N, C-alpha and C positions, 0 to 999 in steps of 0.2 A: 283079750280080744273082745271087740264090741260088734254085735250084729243087730240090724234093725231094718226098717223099711224107709220111713221118711224122717229126716232130721236126725242123723246119727253122727256122733262125734266122740273123740277120745276123752274129752273133758266134760262136755255137755252136748245134748242133742239140739235143743232149740232154746234160745234165751237172748236177752239183751246182755251181750257178753263182754266182760272185762277181765283181764288177767295179766299178771306179771310173773315172769320166771316159771312158766308152766312147761311141762315136758310130757309128751305122750310117746310111748314105745309100742303100744298095742295095735294090732291090725284092725281096721275098720271096714265093715262092708254093709251095704244096704242098697236101696233103690235110688232115691233122690236126696239131695242136700246132705252130702257126706263130707266131713272135715276132720282133719287130724286133731283139731282142738274143738271146734264147734260146727255142727252141721248147717244150721240156719239161724241167722240173727238179723234183726232190724238195725242194730247198732253194735259195732265192735270197737273195743279199745284194748289192744294187746301189745305187750312189749316184752322182749327177751323170751320168746316162746320157741319151742322146738318140737317137731314131729319126726319120728323115725319109723312109724308104723306104715304098713302097706295099706293103700286105700283102693277099694273096688266097688263099683256100682254102675247105675245106668246113666245118671246125669247130675250136673251141678255138684261136681266133686272138686274140692280144693285141698292142697296139702295141709293148709292151716284152717281155712273156713270154706264151706261149701257155697254159701250165699250170704252176702252182707250188703245192706242197703246204704249205710253211712258209717263213718268212723275212721279209725286209724290202726294200721299194723306197723310196728316199728321193731327193728333189730331182731327179726324172727326168721327161722330157717325151717325148710322142709327137706328131709332126707328119705322120705318114704315114697316108693314108686306108686304111680296112680294109673289105674286102668278104668276107662269109661266106655260103656257100651253105646252111648248116644252122643256125648259131647258136653259142652260147657264145663270143661275140665281145665284147671290151672294149677301150677306148682305151688302157688300161695293161695289164690282165691279162684273158685270155679266161675261164679257169676257175681258181679258186684255192681252196686249202684254208682251213679255219677259222683257221689260225695264220699268216696272212700279214698283215703290217702295211704300209700304204701311207701314206707321209708326204710331204706337199708335192709330189705328182706331178700332172701335168696332161696332158690330151689336147686337142689343138688341131685335130683332123681328124674327118672324118665316119666313122661306123661304120655300115655298111650290112649288114643281115641279110635274106637272101632266104629263110630257113627259118622254123621255128616255135620253135626253142630260144631261150633268153634272150640278150639283148644289152644292153650298157650303155655309157655314155660313158666310164666308168672301169673297171668290172669287169662281165663278162658274167654270171657266176654265182659265188657263194661257197658252198663246202661241197659235199661229195659228195651226190648225190641219195640219199634214204633213205625207207623206209616208216615212218610213225609209227604205233605201236601205241596203243591207248586209254590204257595206262599212261604212255607217253611224253607224251601230250597232257595227262594229269592232272598229271604232275610239272611240265610247262611252265606250266600254269595256276596251280599251287601256287606256283611261283617268282615269277610276276608278282604274285599276291595277296600273297605275303609281302613283296615289295619295296614295294608300295604301302601295305600296312597294317601292316607290321612295326614302323615307328617309333611307330605309334599303338596297337599292340595290347597293349603292356605285358605281354609274356609269354604271350599267348594262343597255344596250341599247335595250329597248323594241321596239323602233321605227323600228329597222331593221327587226324584226319579223313581225310587222304590215305591212310593205312594202312588205314583202314576202308572206303575207296572212297566217302567221302561228303564231298568237298571243298565242294560247294555248300551242304550242311547246315552245315558248320563256318563258312563265310563268312556265311551268313544268321544263325547264332547270334551270331557276333561282332558283326555289324551291329546286331542287336536289343539285345544286352547293353551294348555300348559306346556306343551313340548316335552311331556314326560316320555321317557324311555326306560327300559329296564337297566340300561347302563347308568342312567341318572339314579335309579333306585339303589343299585349296588354301590355307587359312589357315596350316596347318602348314608347307607348302612355301614360302610367302612369308617366314616367320620364319627358315627355314634358310639 
């Protein structure tokens, strides 16, 4: 069994972590960044790894990795139950960055959260928390509108309306000029 405070793991506490065919069966406990394999890592590359040890702590607890910013987990399993007092707990990763890929991984154990922060069967939370400005939200909506209507828009320039701060006006104009309907969209998607 392994006990610590920050960055506690069955194989390593904190590192730029890579491993193949690793197995942890010891129980892991600590405060933050607790993982069956690694507690805290900026980059993870792990394949064919297994954890069966019980994990307990306050926050950022993952069956395999507590926190990972980038990398890949492949063909890996967690069988160890997880108990988090605050959250950010996941069956595979507790808190992960936007650039972590999870391929063919599974969690076969309970993930219990006694706090208010996110918890999930595979991942507790993806991405660092951030404040969204009105411009960020506008660009997000523009991106979705462009993905949905882009193939049907035949060169309609949504960007000029975003730059002018009038995305809704641009979408309404496109809809009225093009005759676009959601029925048109679904017909188009069925053909693709």
